[in-house]
PQR file with spaces between the fields and no chain letter, atoms N, CA, C, O and H, PARSE charges and radii, in Angstrom:
ATOM       1  N    UNK     1       6.659  -37.939 -166.339 -0.4000 1.5000
ATOM       2  CA   UNK     1       7.920  -38.654 -166.394 -0.0000 2.0000
ATOM       3  C    UNK     1       8.019  -39.662 -165.252  0.5500 1.7000
ATOM       4  O    UNK     1       8.523  -40.768 -165.447 -0.5500 1.4000
ATOM       5  N    UNK     2       7.553  -39.298 -164.085 -0.4000 1.5000
ATOM       6  CA   UNK     2       7.595  -40.206 -162.942 -0.0000 2.0000
ATOM       7  C    UNK     2       6.718  -41.425 -163.191  0.5500 1.7000
ATOM       8  O    UNK     2       7.087  -42.535 -162.806 -0.5500 1.4000
ATOM       9  H    UNK     2       7.144  -38.399 -163.927  0.4000 1.0000
ATOM      10  N    UNK     3       5.560  -41.241 -163.829 -0.4000 1.5000
ATOM      11  CA   UNK     3       4.669  -42.361 -164.127 -0.0000 2.0000
ATOM      12  C    UNK     3       5.322  -43.352 -165.079  0.5500 1.7000
ATOM      13  O    UNK     3       5.153  -44.561 -164.921 -0.5500 1.4000
ATOM      14  H    UNK     3       5.260  -40.339 -164.142  0.4000 1.0000
ATOM      15  N    UNK     4       6.068  -42.858 -166.069 -0.4000 1.5000
ATOM      16  CA   UNK     4       6.737  -43.730 -167.021 -0.0000 2.0000
ATOM      17  C    UNK     4       7.826  -44.539 -166.330  0.5500 1.7000
ATOM      18  O    UNK     4       7.970  -45.732 -166.599 -0.5500 1.4000
ATOM      19  H    UNK     4       6.205  -41.876 -166.198  0.4000 1.0000
ATOM      20  N    UNK     5       8.589  -43.917 -165.450 -0.4000 1.5000
ATOM      21  CA   UNK     5       9.630  -44.622 -164.708 -0.0000 2.0000
ATOM      22  C    UNK     5       9.007  -45.681 -163.796  0.5500 1.7000
ATOM      23  O    UNK     5       9.542  -46.783 -163.674 -0.5500 1.4000
ATOM      24  H    UNK     5       8.472  -42.948 -165.231  0.4000 1.0000
ATOM      25  N    UNK     6       7.905  -45.362 -163.170 -0.4000 1.5000
ATOM      26  CA   UNK     6       7.211  -46.316 -162.303 -0.0000 2.0000
ATOM      27  C    UNK     6       6.671  -47.483 -163.131  0.5500 1.7000
ATOM      28  O    UNK     6       6.701  -48.630 -162.686 -0.5500 1.4000
ATOM      29  H    UNK     6       7.470  -44.467 -163.270  0.4000 1.0000
ATOM      30  N    UNK     7       6.179  -47.190 -164.329 -0.4000 1.5000
ATOM      31  CA   UNK     7       5.674  -48.232 -165.222 -0.0000 2.0000
ATOM      32  C    UNK     7       6.797  -49.203 -165.605  0.5500 1.7000
ATOM      33  O    UNK     7       6.588  -50.416 -165.639 -0.5500 1.4000
ATOM      34  H    UNK     7       6.155  -46.258 -164.691  0.4000 1.0000
ATOM      35  N    UNK     8       7.980  -48.669 -165.890 -0.4000 1.5000
ATOM      36  CA   UNK     8       9.121  -49.512 -166.232 -0.0000 2.0000
ATOM      37  C    UNK     8       9.508  -50.399 -165.049  0.5500 1.7000
ATOM      38  O    UNK     8       9.740  -51.597 -165.215 -0.5500 1.4000
ATOM      39  H    UNK     8       8.150  -47.684 -165.861  0.4000 1.0000
ATOM      40  N    UNK     9       9.574  -49.816 -163.875 -0.4000 1.5000
ATOM      41  CA   UNK     9       9.925  -50.568 -162.677 -0.0000 2.0000
ATOM      42  C    UNK     9       8.890  -51.648 -162.383  0.5500 1.7000
ATOM      43  O    UNK     9       9.248  -52.778 -162.053 -0.5500 1.4000
ATOM      44  H    UNK     9       9.385  -48.843 -163.740  0.4000 1.0000
ATOM      45  N    UNK    10       7.624  -51.309 -162.498 -0.4000 1.5000
ATOM      46  CA   UNK    10       6.555  -52.293 -162.276 -0.0000 2.0000
ATOM      47  C    UNK    10       6.651  -53.441 -163.276  0.5500 1.7000
ATOM      48  O    UNK    10       6.426  -54.599 -162.923 -0.5500 1.4000
ATOM      49  H    UNK    10       7.333  -50.390 -162.766  0.4000 1.0000
ATOM      50  N    UNK    11       6.986  -53.120 -164.520 -0.4000 1.5000
ATOM      51  CA   UNK    11       7.122  -54.152 -165.561 -0.0000 2.0000
ATOM      52  C    UNK    11       8.271  -55.103 -165.217  0.5500 1.7000
ATOM      53  O    UNK    11       8.126  -56.321 -165.330 -0.5500 1.4000
ATOM      54  H    UNK    11       7.169  -52.179 -164.807  0.4000 1.0000
ATOM      55  N    UNK    12       9.391  -54.556 -164.806 -0.4000 1.5000
ATOM      56  CA   UNK    12      10.549  -55.380 -164.429 -0.0000 2.0000
ATOM      57  C    UNK    12      10.207  -56.266 -163.246  0.5500 1.7000
ATOM      58  O    UNK    12      10.527  -57.454 -163.257 -0.5500 1.4000
ATOM      59  H    UNK    12       9.509  -53.567 -164.715  0.4000 1.0000
ATOM      60  N    UNK    13       9.567  -55.719 -162.231 -0.4000 1.5000
ATOM      61  CA   UNK    13       9.190  -56.508 -161.055 -0.0000 2.0000
ATOM      62  C    UNK    13       8.211  -57.614 -161.417  0.5500 1.7000
ATOM      63  O    UNK    13       8.309  -58.718 -160.883 -0.5500 1.4000
ATOM      64  H    UNK    13       9.307  -54.754 -162.222  0.4000 1.0000
ATOM      65  N    UNK    14       7.278  -57.342 -162.305 -0.4000 1.5000
ATOM      66  CA   UNK    14       6.311  -58.354 -162.739 -0.0000 2.0000
ATOM      67  C    UNK    14       7.019  -59.490 -163.468  0.5500 1.7000
ATOM      68  O    UNK    14       6.695  -60.660 -163.260 -0.5500 1.4000
ATOM      69  H    UNK    14       7.198  -56.444 -162.739  0.4000 1.0000
ATOM      70  N    UNK    15       7.977  -59.154 -164.315 -0.4000 1.5000
ATOM      71  CA   UNK    15       8.746  -60.188 -165.015 -0.0000 2.0000
ATOM      72  C    UNK    15       9.491  -61.073 -164.024  0.5500 1.7000
ATOM      73  O    UNK    15       9.495  -62.296 -164.165 -0.5500 1.4000
ATOM      74  H    UNK    15       8.240  -58.204 -164.484  0.4000 1.0000
ATOM      75  N    UNK    16      10.113  -60.470 -163.034 -0.4000 1.5000
ATOM      76  CA   UNK    16      10.861  -61.229 -162.034 -0.0000 2.0000
ATOM      77  C    UNK    16       9.945  -62.165 -161.264  0.5500 1.7000
ATOM      78  O    UNK    16      10.311  -63.310 -161.001 -0.5500 1.4000
ATOM      79  H    UNK    16      10.109  -59.476 -162.920  0.4000 1.0000
ATOM      80  N    UNK    17       8.767  -61.698 -160.901 -0.4000 1.5000
ATOM      81  CA   UNK    17       7.828  -62.524 -160.131 -0.0000 2.0000
ATOM      82  C    UNK    17       7.320  -63.723 -160.928  0.5500 1.7000
ATOM      83  O    UNK    17       7.006  -64.764 -160.351 -0.5500 1.4000
ATOM      84  H    UNK    17       8.469  -60.767 -161.114  0.4000 1.0000
ATOM      85  N    UNK    18       7.238  -63.581 -162.260 -0.4000 1.5000
ATOM      86  CA   UNK    18       6.598  -64.609 -163.082 -0.0000 2.0000
ATOM      87  C    UNK    18       7.560  -65.502 -163.846  0.5500 1.7000
ATOM      88  O    UNK    18       7.126  -66.258 -164.716 -0.5500 1.4000
ATOM      89  H    UNK    18       7.493  -62.736 -162.729  0.4000 1.0000
ATOM      90  N    UNK    19       8.839  -65.442 -163.555 -0.4000 1.5000
ATOM      91  CA   UNK    19       9.794  -66.253 -164.301 -0.0000 2.0000
ATOM      92  C    UNK    19      10.395  -67.309 -163.365  0.5500 1.7000
ATOM      93  O    UNK    19      10.852  -66.995 -162.266 -0.5500 1.4000
ATOM      94  H    UNK    19       9.192  -64.828 -162.848  0.4000 1.0000
ATOM      95  N    UNK    20      10.384  -68.564 -163.821 -0.4000 1.5000
ATOM      96  CA   UNK    20      11.019  -69.636 -163.066 -0.0000 2.0000
ATOM      97  C    UNK    20      12.447  -69.849 -163.540  0.5500 1.7000
ATOM      98  O    UNK    20      13.371  -69.952 -162.733 -0.5500 1.4000
ATOM      99  H    UNK    20      10.013  -68.819 -164.714  0.4000 1.0000
ATOM     100  N    UNK    21      12.623  -69.914 -164.848 -0.4000 1.5000
ATOM     101  CA   UNK    21      13.933  -70.049 -165.474 -0.0000 2.0000
ATOM     102  C    UNK    21      13.985  -69.110 -166.662  0.5500 1.7000
ATOM     103  O    UNK    21      12.997  -68.959 -167.380 -0.5500 1.4000
ATOM     104  H    UNK    21      11.873  -69.831 -165.504  0.4000 1.0000
ATOM     105  N    UNK    22      15.119  -68.485 -166.874 -0.4000 1.5000
ATOM     106  CA   UNK    22      15.271  -67.612 -168.024 -0.0000 2.0000
ATOM     107  C    UNK    22      16.125  -66.418 -167.683  0.5500 1.7000
ATOM     108  O    UNK    22      16.918  -66.456 -166.742 -0.5500 1.4000
ATOM     109  H    UNK    22      15.922  -68.609 -166.290  0.4000 1.0000
ATOM     110  N    UNK    23      15.962  -65.353 -168.454 -0.4000 1.5000
ATOM     111  CA   UNK    23      16.768  -64.158 -168.222 -0.0000 2.0000
ATOM     112  C    UNK    23      15.956  -62.906 -168.519  0.5500 1.7000
ATOM     113  O    UNK    23      15.006  -62.927 -169.301 -0.5500 1.4000
ATOM     114  H    UNK    23      15.319  -65.323 -169.218  0.4000 1.0000
ATOM     115  N    UNK    24      16.351  -61.826 -167.879 -0.4000 1.5000
ATOM     116  CA   UNK    24      15.756  -60.515 -168.105 -0.0000 2.0000
ATOM     117  C    UNK    24      16.907  -59.563 -168.397  0.5500 1.7000
ATOM     118  O    UNK    24      17.850  -59.456 -167.613 -0.5500 1.4000
ATOM     119  H    UNK    24      17.123  -61.809 -167.243  0.4000 1.0000
ATOM     120  N    UNK    25      16.824  -58.882 -169.519 -0.4000 1.5000
ATOM     121  CA   UNK    25      17.875  -57.959 -169.938 -0.0000 2.0000
ATOM     122  C    UNK    25      17.300  -56.549 -169.964  0.5500 1.7000
ATOM     123  O    UNK    25      16.254  -56.311 -170.568 -0.5500 1.4000
ATOM     124  H    UNK    25      16.058  -58.969 -170.156  0.4000 1.0000
ATOM     125  N    UNK    26      17.980  -55.621 -169.312 -0.4000 1.5000
ATOM     126  CA   UNK    26      17.527  -54.230 -169.262 -0.0000 2.0000
ATOM     127  C    UNK    26      18.545  -53.387 -170.027  0.5500 1.7000
ATOM     128  O    UNK    26      19.722  -53.342 -169.669 -0.5500 1.4000
ATOM     129  H    UNK    26      18.829  -55.814 -168.822  0.4000 1.0000
ATOM     130  N    UNK    27      18.083  -52.724 -171.077 -0.4000 1.5000
ATOM     131  CA   UNK    27      18.945  -51.898 -171.914 -0.0000 2.0000
ATOM     132  C    UNK    27      18.804  -50.441 -171.468  0.5500 1.7000
ATOM     133  O    UNK    27      17.698  -49.917 -171.339 -0.5500 1.4000
ATOM     134  H    UNK    27      17.127  -52.761 -171.367  0.4000 1.0000
ATOM     135  N    UNK    28      19.955  -49.802 -171.237 -0.4000 1.5000
ATOM     136  CA   UNK    28      19.975  -48.419 -170.758 -0.0000 2.0000
ATOM     137  C    UNK    28      20.767  -47.560 -171.743  0.5500 1.7000
ATOM     138  O    UNK    28      21.862  -47.937 -172.160 -0.5500 1.4000
ATOM     139  H    UNK    28      20.854  -50.227 -171.342  0.4000 1.0000
ATOM     140  N    UNK    29      20.210  -46.403 -172.113 -0.4000 1.5000
ATOM     141  CA   UNK    29      20.904  -45.409 -172.943 -0.0000 2.0000
ATOM     142  C    UNK    29      20.794  -44.060 -172.249  0.5500 1.7000
ATOM     143  O    UNK    29      19.707  -43.622 -171.873 -0.5500 1.4000
ATOM     144  H    UNK    29      19.320  -46.097 -171.774  0.4000 1.0000
ATOM     145  N    UNK    30      21.927  -43.422 -172.089 -0.4000 1.5000
ATOM     146  CA   UNK    30      21.968  -42.095 -171.447 -0.0000 2.0000
ATOM     147  C    UNK    30      21.266  -42.094 -170.089  0.5500 1.7000
ATOM     148  O    UNK    30      20.583  -41.134 -169.732 -0.5500 1.4000
ATOM     149  H    UNK    30      22.810  -43.778 -172.395  0.4000 1.0000
ATOM     150  N    UNK    31      21.446  -43.186 -169.337 -0.4000 1.5000
ATOM     151  CA   UNK    31      20.905  -43.252 -167.985 -0.0000 2.0000
ATOM     152  C    UNK    31      19.429  -43.573 -167.895  0.5500 1.7000
ATOM     153  O    UNK    31      18.855  -43.518 -166.807 -0.5500 1.4000
ATOM     154  H    UNK    31      22.002  -43.966 -169.627  0.4000 1.0000
ATOM     155  N    UNK    32      18.793  -43.910 -169.022 -0.4000 1.5000
ATOM     156  CA   UNK    32      17.367  -44.229 -169.000 -0.0000 2.0000
ATOM     157  C    UNK    32      17.123  -45.602 -169.591  0.5500 1.7000
ATOM     158  O    UNK    32      17.765  -45.990 -170.567 -0.5500 1.4000
ATOM     159  H    UNK    32      19.260  -43.955 -169.906  0.4000 1.0000
ATOM     160  N    UNK    33      16.191  -46.340 -168.999 -0.4000 1.5000
ATOM     161  CA   UNK    33      15.808  -47.647 -169.518 -0.0000 2.0000
ATOM     162  C    UNK    33      15.081  -47.429 -170.836  0.5500 1.7000
ATOM     163  O    UNK    33      14.080  -46.717 -170.904 -0.5500 1.4000
ATOM     164  H    UNK    33      15.669  -46.025 -168.206  0.4000 1.0000
ATOM     165  N    UNK    34      15.612  -48.063 -171.890 -0.4000 1.5000
ATOM     166  CA   UNK    34      14.990  -47.912 -173.204 -0.0000 2.0000
ATOM     167  C    UNK    34      14.374  -49.199 -173.730  0.5500 1.7000
ATOM     168  O    UNK    34      13.551  -49.179 -174.646 -0.5500 1.4000
ATOM     169  H    UNK    34      16.426  -48.642 -171.835  0.4000 1.0000
ATOM     170  N    UNK    35      14.784  -50.330 -173.134 -0.4000 1.5000
ATOM     171  CA   UNK    35      14.276  -51.621 -173.640 -0.0000 2.0000
ATOM     172  C    UNK    35      14.416  -52.665 -172.542  0.5500 1.7000
ATOM     173  O    UNK    35      15.377  -52.652 -171.772 -0.5500 1.4000
ATOM     174  H    UNK    35      15.452  -50.346 -172.390  0.4000 1.0000
ATOM     175  N    UNK    36      13.448  -53.566 -172.483 -0.4000 1.5000
ATOM     176  CA   UNK    36      13.474  -54.688 -171.549 -0.0000 2.0000
ATOM     177  C    UNK    36      13.153  -55.947 -172.342  0.5500 1.7000
ATOM     178  O    UNK    36      12.105  -56.035 -172.981 -0.5500 1.4000
ATOM     179  H    UNK    36      12.668  -53.577 -173.109  0.4000 1.0000
ATOM     180  N    UNK    37      14.062  -56.925 -172.300 -0.4000 1.5000
ATOM     181  CA   UNK    37      13.856  -58.204 -172.982 -0.0000 2.0000
ATOM     182  C    UNK    37      13.790  -59.303 -171.936  0.5500 1.7000
ATOM     183  O    UNK    37      14.526  -59.280 -170.949 -0.5500 1.4000
ATOM     184  H    UNK    37      14.914  -56.854 -171.781  0.4000 1.0000
ATOM     185  N    UNK    38      12.907  -60.259 -172.156 -0.4000 1.5000
ATOM     186  CA   UNK    38      12.871  -61.419 -171.256 -0.0000 2.0000
ATOM     187  C    UNK    38      12.782  -62.689 -172.080  0.5500 1.7000
ATOM     188  O    UNK    38      12.130  -62.740 -173.123 -0.5500 1.4000
ATOM     189  H    UNK    38      12.309  -60.278 -172.957  0.4000 1.0000
ATOM     190  N    UNK    39      13.451  -63.702 -171.583 -0.4000 1.5000
ATOM     191  CA   UNK    39      13.443  -65.015 -172.210 -0.0000 2.0000
ATOM     192  C    UNK    39      13.047  -66.029 -171.155  0.5500 1.7000
ATOM     193  O    UNK    39      13.696  -66.135 -170.114 -0.5500 1.4000
ATOM     194  H    UNK    39      13.980  -63.661 -170.736  0.4000 1.0000
ATOM     195  N    UNK    40      12.004  -66.759 -171.413 -0.4000 1.5000
ATOM     196  CA   UNK    40      11.568  -67.805 -170.489 -0.0000 2.0000
ATOM     197  C    UNK    40      12.022  -69.146 -171.003  0.5500 1.7000
ATOM     198  O    UNK    40      12.058  -69.398 -172.208 -0.5500 1.4000
ATOM     199  H    UNK    40      11.477  -66.673 -172.259  0.4000 1.0000
ATOM     200  N    UNK    41      12.368  -70.000 -170.066 -0.4000 1.5000
ATOM     201  CA   UNK    41      12.764  -71.355 -170.425 -0.0000 2.0000
ATOM     202  C    UNK    41      11.888  -72.332 -169.652  0.5500 1.7000
ATOM     203  O    UNK    41      11.557  -72.112 -168.487 -0.5500 1.4000
ATOM     204  H    UNK    41      12.338  -69.796 -169.087  0.4000 1.0000
ATOM     205  N    UNK    42      11.531  -73.388 -170.311 -0.4000 1.5000
ATOM     206  CA   UNK    42      10.768  -74.460 -169.671 -0.0000 2.0000
ATOM     207  C    UNK    42      11.684  -75.660 -169.578  0.5500 1.7000
ATOM     208  O    UNK    42      12.200  -76.126 -170.594 -0.5500 1.4000
ATOM     209  H    UNK    42      11.799  -73.567 -171.258  0.4000 1.0000
ATOM     210  N    UNK    43      11.892  -76.163 -168.387 -0.4000 1.5000
ATOM     211  CA   UNK    43      12.755  -77.322 -168.196 -0.0000 2.0000
ATOM     212  C    UNK    43      11.896  -78.543 -167.882  0.5500 1.7000
ATOM     213  O    UNK    43      10.916  -78.471 -167.141 -0.5500 1.4000
ATOM     214  H    UNK    43      11.473  -75.785 -167.562  0.4000 1.0000
ATOM     215  N    UNK    44      12.298  -79.660 -168.468 -0.4000 1.5000
ATOM     216  CA   UNK    44      11.600  -80.911 -168.273 -0.0000 2.0000
ATOM     217  C    UNK    44      12.528  -81.905 -167.601  0.5500 1.7000
ATOM     218  O    UNK    44      13.734  -81.900 -167.848 -0.5500 1.4000
ATOM     219  H    UNK    44      13.095  -79.719 -169.070  0.4000 1.0000
ATOM     220  N    UNK    45      11.978  -82.747 -166.764 -0.4000 1.5000
ATOM     221  CA   UNK    45      12.769  -83.798 -166.128 -0.0000 2.0000
ATOM     222  C    UNK    45      13.205  -84.791 -167.199  0.5500 1.7000
ATOM     223  O    UNK    45      12.445  -85.100 -168.117 -0.5500 1.4000
ATOM     224  H    UNK    45      10.998  -82.752 -166.563  0.4000 1.0000
ATOM     225  N    UNK    46      14.419  -85.282 -167.076 -0.4000 1.5000
ATOM     226  CA   UNK    46      14.970  -86.220 -168.055 -0.0000 2.0000
ATOM     227  C    UNK    46      15.172  -87.562 -167.376  0.5500 1.7000
ATOM     228  O    UNK    46      15.767  -87.650 -166.302 -0.5500 1.4000
ATOM     229  H    UNK    46      15.035  -85.031 -166.330  0.4000 1.0000
ATOM     230  N    UNK    47      14.669  -88.603 -168.018 -0.4000 1.5000
ATOM     231  CA   UNK    47      14.884  -89.950 -167.497 -0.0000 2.0000
ATOM     232  C    UNK    47      16.200  -90.475 -168.033  0.5500 1.7000
ATOM     233  O    UNK    47      16.470  -90.396 -169.231 -0.5500 1.4000
ATOM     234  H    UNK    47      14.186  -88.532 -168.891  0.4000 1.0000
ATOM     235  N    UNK    48      17.007  -91.005 -167.153 -0.4000 1.5000
ATOM     236  CA   UNK    48      18.279  -91.568 -167.586 -0.0000 2.0000
ATOM     237  C    UNK    48      18.052  -92.983 -168.111  0.5500 1.7000
ATOM     238  O    UNK    48      17.338  -93.784 -167.507 -0.5500 1.4000
ATOM     239  H    UNK    48      16.787  -91.069 -166.180  0.4000 1.0000
ATOM     240  N    UNK    49      18.676  -93.265 -169.249 -0.4000 1.5000
ATOM     241  CA   UNK    49      18.547  -94.588 -169.840 -0.0000 2.0000
ATOM     242  C    UNK    49      19.548  -95.535 -169.184  0.5500 1.7000
ATOM     243  O    UNK    49      20.666  -95.149 -168.843 -0.5500 1.4000
ATOM     244  H    UNK    49      19.256  -92.615 -169.739  0.4000 1.0000
ATOM     245  N    UNK    50      19.119  -96.775 -169.017 -0.4000 1.5000
ATOM     246  CA   UNK    50      20.016  -97.788 -168.477 -0.0000 2.0000
ATOM     247  C    UNK    50      20.968  -98.240 -169.580  0.5500 1.7000
ATOM     248  O    UNK    50      20.569  -98.390 -170.735 -0.5500 1.4000
ATOM     249  H    UNK    50      18.211  -97.089 -169.294  0.4000 1.0000
ATOM     250  N    UNK    51      22.202  -98.450 -169.219 -0.4000 1.5000
ATOM     251  CA   UNK    51      23.187  -98.963 -170.188 -0.0000 2.0000
ATOM     252  C    UNK    51      22.901 -100.424 -170.473  0.5500 1.7000
ATOM     253  O    UNK    51      22.616 -101.206 -169.566 -0.5500 1.4000
ATOM     254  H    UNK    51      22.526  -98.328 -168.281  0.4000 1.0000
ATOM     255  N    UNK    52      22.982 -100.781 -171.745 -0.4000 1.5000
ATOM     256  CA   UNK    52      22.782 -102.174 -172.124 -0.0000 2.0000
ATOM     257  C    UNK    52      24.095 -102.929 -171.934  0.5500 1.7000
ATOM     258  O    UNK    52      25.171 -102.421 -172.251 -0.5500 1.4000
ATOM     259  H    UNK    52      23.213 -100.146 -172.482  0.4000 1.0000
ATOM     260  N    UNK    53      23.993 -104.104 -171.430 -0.4000 1.5000
ATOM     261  CA   UNK    53      25.173 -104.962 -171.341 -0.0000 2.0000
ATOM     262  C    UNK    53      24.986 -106.102 -172.303  0.5500 1.7000
ATOM     263  O    UNK    53      23.869 -106.574 -172.515 -0.5500 1.4000
ATOM     264  H    UNK    53      23.119 -104.516 -171.173  0.4000 1.0000
ATOM     265  N    UNK    54      26.049 -106.535 -172.872 -0.4000 1.5000
ATOM     266  CA   UNK    54      25.960 -107.656 -173.829 -0.0000 2.0000
ATOM     267  C    UNK    54      26.872 -107.436 -175.001  0.5500 1.7000
ATOM     268  O    UNK    54      27.781 -106.606 -174.952 -0.5500 1.4000
ATOM     269  H    UNK    54      26.957 -106.152 -172.700  0.4000 1.0000
ATOM     270  N    UNK    55      26.629 -108.177 -176.051 -0.4000 1.5000
ATOM     271  CA   UNK    55      27.469 -108.097 -177.252 -0.0000 2.0000
ATOM     272  C    UNK    55      27.083 -106.899 -178.093  0.5500 1.7000
ATOM     273  O    UNK    55      25.909 -106.537 -178.182 -0.5500 1.4000
ATOM     274  H    UNK    55      25.891 -108.851 -176.090  0.4000 1.0000
ATOM     275  N    UNK    56      28.073 -106.294 -178.705 -0.4000 1.5000
ATOM     276  CA   UNK    56      27.833 -105.147 -179.588 -0.0000 2.0000
ATOM     277  C    UNK    56      28.242 -105.460 -180.982  0.5500 1.7000
ATOM     278  O    UNK    56      28.114 -104.615 -181.867 -0.5500 1.4000
ATOM     279  H    UNK    56      29.026 -106.589 -178.634  0.4000 1.0000
């Protein structure tokens, strides 16, 4: 039982170390971790467009 709990903790720590943007959700039932979900997001730099001046 201790090995399983350590495995869960190690998995959570690994997710935290390897995520730049996103979320980690830990589901608990009856005081025990039953599910871990992670969502990673990739963000890209956005170039702002210049406003056109003139007739429309």
